[in-house]
C-alpha positions, 0 to 999 in steps of 0.5 A, spaced: 749 991 264 743 992 262 738 987 258 737 989 251 731 991 249 728 985 243 728 988 236 722 988 234 723 984 228 724 978 232 717 979 235 714 981 228 718 974 226 714 970 234 709 972 233 706 970 226 710 963 227 705 963 233 699 966 229 700 961 223 701 955 228 695 956 233 689 952 231 684 954 226 678 954 230 674 961 226 667 959 221 666 961 215 660 963 212 657 960 206 658 964 200 653 969 199 651 970 190 654 978 190 650 983 187 654 981 178 653 974 179 645 972 177 641 967 179 636 963 175 629 965 177 625 960 175 617 962 174 612 960 177 605 958 171 600 955 174 599 957 183 592 955 184 590 954 191 583 954 195 582 954 200 574 951 203 570 953 209 569 945 211 577 944 211 578 942 204 582 945 199 586 944 193 593 947 190 595 947 184 603 949 182 607 949 175 614 951 174 618 953 169 623 948 170 617 942 170 616 941 177 608 940 177 605 938 184 597 937 185 595 936 192 587 936 194 585 934 202 578 933 206 575 932 212 574 925 211 578 921 217 576 919 223 575 925 228 575 930 222 582 928 220 585 931 214 585 925 209 590 927 203 591 926 197 596 928 192 601 928 186 608 931 184 612 930 178 619 932 177 626 931 172 631 928 177 638 931 176 641 925 172 635 925 167 629 921 169 622 923 170 619 922 177 613 922 179 609 921 186 603 919 188 601 918 195 595 918 201 597 920 207 590 919 212 589 914 218 594 909 216 600 914 215 604 918 208 603 912 203 606 913 197 608 910 190 612 911 184 616 907 179 623 910 182 621 908 190 625 900 191 620 894 192 622 890 197 623 883 194 617 877 194 618 873 200 620 867 196 615 861 199 610 860 202 607 861 209 607 852 211 598 852 213 601 849 220 604 856 221 599 860 220 596 856 225 602 856 231 602 863 230 594 863 231 595 859 236 599 863 241 596 870 238 589 867 241 594 865 248 597 872 248 589 875 247 587 870 254 593 871 258 592 878 257 585 878 259 585 874 266 591 878 267 586 884 267 581 880 271 586 879 276 587 885 277 579 888 278 579 883 283 584 885 287 583 892 287 577 894 291 573 900 291 570 902 298 563 903 297 559 909 301 555 907 305 549 911 306 547 908 313 548 914 318 548 912 325 544 917 330 548 923 332 551 924 339 
């Protein structure tokens, strides 16, 4: 007796079951607005930018949805680094007006704004004896570092060149 060929329906059903049961590792791309959907265009009401030859600059931007940015910078920092000051404002999604002023210099980015969290004040004064102990520990650390540097200088011997040459032989 010969073997019978599998029925086409049984093969198709088996393939469908395997395909449905297989893990799905595919990536679906984010949806893009179609040509028929409208995307809100926010107009730029003001965009003034000035860049000077000395490295200083100013930026002044305002958009139709209430975003405002004003920033200026100049090479006034150490070794001519740019010091930046600025401010921006907008309305948050919950309707709260947000204004942030900032300075960026050798001390880093320093923002200020009513919406930023503030750490609580220390609950009491630090006693003077504690401050004295901290200062004493700092002095001891500095003295230890100086002593270690001095001992390293003594242990490292640098050969001194000789200017005394013997007679040729």
